[in-house]
VOPAGU-2260 file (C-alpha; in pm, 1 decimal, decimal comma):
REM VOPAGU-2260
SITE   aa  ch    i         X         Y         Z
SITE  MET   A    0   -1670,1     803,4   -6275,7
SITE  THR   A    1   -1736,8    1119,5   -6060,2
SITE  SER   A    2   -1499,4    1344,0   -5837,3
SITE  LEU   A    3   -1444,3    1615,2   -5676,8
SITE  VAL   A    4   -1075,5    1743,4   -5684,0
SITE  ALA   A    5    -894,5    2007,9   -5488,8
SITE  SER   A    6    -653,3    2056,4   -5776,2
SITE  GLY   A    7    -492,3    1830,6   -6030,7
SITE  SER   A    8    -466,9    1760,7   -6372,4
SITE  THR   A    9    -373,6    1525,7   -6649,5
SITE  ALA   A   10      -5,2    1496,8   -6860,9
SITE  SER   A   11     -13,5    1290,8   -7174,3
SITE  GLY   A   12     281,8    1209,0   -7392,7
SITE  THR   A   13     347,6     961,4   -7662,2
SITE  SER   A   14     427,2     661,7   -7399,0
SITE  GLY   A   15      65,5     747,8   -7230,9
SITE  SER   A   16     -93,0     948,0   -6973,7
SITE  VAL   A   17     -71,4    1015,8   -6627,7
SITE  THR   A   18    -373,1    1157,5   -6381,1
SITE  TYR   A   19    -275,3    1329,7   -6082,8
SITE  THR   A   20    -426,6    1543,6   -5814,2
SITE  ILE   A   21    -348,1    1752,5   -5486,8
SITE  GLY   A   22    -531,8    1783,9   -5195,7
SITE  GLN   A   23    -841,2    1561,9   -5071,3
SITE  VAL   A   24   -1002,0    1401,6   -5335,8
SITE  PHE   A   25   -1416,2    1199,2   -5289,0
SITE  TYR   A   26   -1464,4     984,1   -5594,7
SITE  THR   A   27   -1720,6     745,4   -5707,3
SITE  TYR   A   28   -1681,6     463,1   -5975,1
SITE  ILE   A   29   -1952,7     234,4   -6090,6
SITE  GLY   A   30   -1814,9     -17,7   -6311,4
SITE  GLU   A   31   -2015,7    -135,3   -6667,9
SITE  SER   A   32   -2028,7    -493,9   -6551,9
SITE  VAL   A   33   -2215,7    -642,2   -6252,5
SITE  TYR   A   34   -2292,4    -304,5   -6052,1
SITE  ASN   A   35   -1967,9    -236,1   -5958,9
SITE  VAL   A   36   -1929,0      37,6   -5682,1
SITE  ALA   A   37   -1650,8     186,9   -5494,9
SITE  GLN   A   38   -1629,9     512,9   -5280,7
SITE  GLY   A   39   -1355,5     677,9   -5093,3
SITE  ILE   A   40   -1130,6     950,1   -4929,9
SITE  GLN   A   41    -760,6    1037,9   -4964,3
SITE  HIS   A   42    -611,3    1028,4   -4706,6
SITE  GLN   A   43    -299,9    1189,8   -4601,2
SITE  GLN   A   44      -9,9     946,3   -4541,1
SITE  THR   A   45     157,2     952,5   -4174,3
SITE  GLU   A   46     555,3     944,5   -4227,9
SITE  LYS   A   47     750,3     812,6   -3923,4
SITE  THR   A   48     852,6    1018,9   -3635,0
SITE  LEU   A   49    1096,3    1026,4   -3379,1
SITE  GLY   A   50     846,3     985,9   -3101,9
SITE  MET   A   51     918,8    1298,7   -2891,6
SITE  PRO   A   52     658,8    1414,7   -2712,7
SITE  GLU   A   53     463,0    1701,7   -2874,1
SITE  THR   A   54     460,3    1919,7   -2546,9
SITE  SER   A   55     824,1    1994,0   -2528,7
SITE  ARG   A   56     997,9    2212,9   -2801,1
SITE  ALA   A   57    1332,2    2106,4   -2865,3
SITE  GLU   A   58    1553,5    2383,9   -3000,0
SITE  LEU   A   59    1918,1    2287,4   -3107,8
SITE  PHE   A   60    2180,1    2502,0   -3253,8
SITE  ILE   A   61    2553,2    2576,3   -3181,1
SITE  PHE   A   62    2734,7    2871,0   -3140,5
SITE  PRO   A   63    2994,9    3080,8   -3245,4
SITE  ASN   A   64    2918,2    3019,0   -3610,6
SITE  PRO   A   65    3179,3    3129,3   -3772,8
SITE  THR   A   66    3451,3    2995,9   -3504,5
SITE  THR   A   67    3817,1    2965,7   -3431,4
SITE  ASP   A   68    3844,0    2689,9   -3204,7
SITE  TYR   A   69    3523,5    2557,9   -3036,0
SITE  VAL   A   70    3130,2    2555,8   -3064,4
SITE  ASN   A   71    2904,6    2481,3   -2796,8
SITE  LEU   A   72    2596,3    2244,9   -2901,8
SITE  SER   A   73    2297,6    2335,6   -2727,6
SITE  LEU   A   74    2020,6    2114,9   -2659,6
SITE  ASN   A   75    1708,1    2330,2   -2510,0
SITE  GLY   A   76    1383,9    2158,8   -2440,6
SITE  LEU   A   77    1527,6    1802,4   -2527,3
SITE  GLU   A   78    1528,9    1592,2   -2242,8
SITE  LEU   A   79    1901,2    1419,2   -2200,9
SITE  ASP   A   80    1734,2    1101,3   -2069,9
SITE  TYR   A   81    1533,9    1062,0   -2394,6
SITE  GLY   A   82    1740,9     842,8   -2612,4
SITE  LYS   A   83    2136,1     751,8   -2653,8
SITE  LYS   A   84    2204,5    1098,9   -2841,4
SITE  HIS   A   85    2577,8    1126,8   -3026,6
SITE  TYR   A   86    2724,4    1372,3   -3243,8
SITE  LYS   A   87    2966,3    1310,9   -3549,1
SITE  LEU   A   88    3187,6    1585,2   -3694,5
SITE  TYR   A   89    3316,6    1513,5   -4068,2
SITE  ASP   A   90    3502,1    1706,9   -4329,9
SITE  MET   A   91    3368,7    1826,8   -4653,2
SITE  GLN   A   92    3475,1    1479,6   -4814,2
SITE  GLY   A   93    3275,2    1275,2   -4589,7
SITE  ARG   A   94    3562,9    1167,5   -4368,2
SITE  LEU   A   95    3503,2    1101,0   -3988,6
SITE  LEU   A   96    3664,6    1345,3   -3842,6
SITE  LYS   A   97    3530,8    1335,9   -3447,2
SITE  GLN   A   98    3211,7    1151,4   -3276,9
SITE  ASN   A   99    3146,5    1188,6   -2903,9
SITE  THR   A  100    2789,0    1085,8   -2693,0
SITE  ILE   A  101    2608,5    1387,5   -2567,2
SITE  THR   A  102    2536,6    1352,5   -2190,1
SITE  GLU   A  103    2473,3    1751,4   -2088,4
SITE  SER   A  104    2231,9    2011,5   -2233,8
SITE  GLU   A  105    2513,5    2197,1   -2382,4
SITE  THR   A  106    2851,1    2048,6   -2535,1
SITE  PRO   A  107    3159,4    2214,1   -2610,9
SITE  ILE   A  108    3320,6    2055,2   -2926,4
SITE  SER   A  109    3673,1    2146,3   -2961,7
SITE  LEU   A  110    3818,0    2204,4   -3355,6
SITE  SER   A  111    4161,2    2354,4   -3258,6
SITE  THR   A  112    4341,0    2086,4   -3389,5
SITE  LEU   A  113    4158,1    2114,5   -3733,9
SITE  GLY   A  114    4231,6    2344,5   -3999,4
SITE  SER   A  115    4056,9    2656,8   -4146,8
SITE  ALA   A  116    3793,4    2468,7   -4336,2
SITE  ILE   A  117    3395,3    2369,0   -4366,1
SITE  TYR   A  118    3318,8    2128,4   -4128,2
SITE  ILE   A  119    2934,6    1929,3   -4094,1
SITE  LEU   A  120    2821,5    1838,9   -3737,4
SITE  THR   A  121    2528,8    1549,8   -3757,6
SITE  VAL   A  122    2375,8    1524,1   -3423,1
SITE  TYR   A  123    2173,5    1162,2   -3377,8
SITE  ILE   A  124    1911,1    1044,0   -3122,8
SITE  ASP   A  125    1915,5     636,2   -3150,9
SITE  ASP   A  126    2084,1     624,8   -3456,3
SITE  GLN   A  127    1849,0     812,9   -3671,6
SITE  VAL   A  128    1971,0    1192,9   -3800,5
SITE  LEU   A  129    1818,1    1426,9   -3585,0
SITE  LYS   A  130    1974,9    1778,6   -3695,6
SITE  THR   A  131    2265,9    1864,0   -3909,4
SITE  PHE   A  132    2487,9    2171,7   -3926,8
SITE  LYS   A  133    2757,0    2346,2   -4127,7
SITE  ILE   A  134    3076,0    2457,9   -3923,7
SITE  LEU   A  135    3299,5    2762,1   -4072,2
SITE  LYS   A  136    3637,3    2704,0   -3845,5
SITE  ARG   A  137    3839,7    3022,9   -3949,4
């Protein structure tokens, strides 16, 4: 077997060995029986995305953080009619404290009834996590 490897190595142990490569790989294999030949290039695997248009640059942020009574969730560059948007607020034990639909580019979230602690705010589009924030309530 002949190969051009960008980077990689072979790891061996008592139970066997494994060969790994990093980067693009080109290989040629010629078998020992009946002239087996295989060639190929390692291709990058594409992961699933939310399908947002690449031309828009979405920014999600919260302010003020730390806070005393509320935070504003700001969705800059994210079209409001693109998918169902909502948020969920959790405490550090994972208990759901509050949830609501996002209908505006800036959404106030009241924390006035909650005690001083760290909270987790997760923003969703079509039930997929878009971004998660840690909020410090004083």
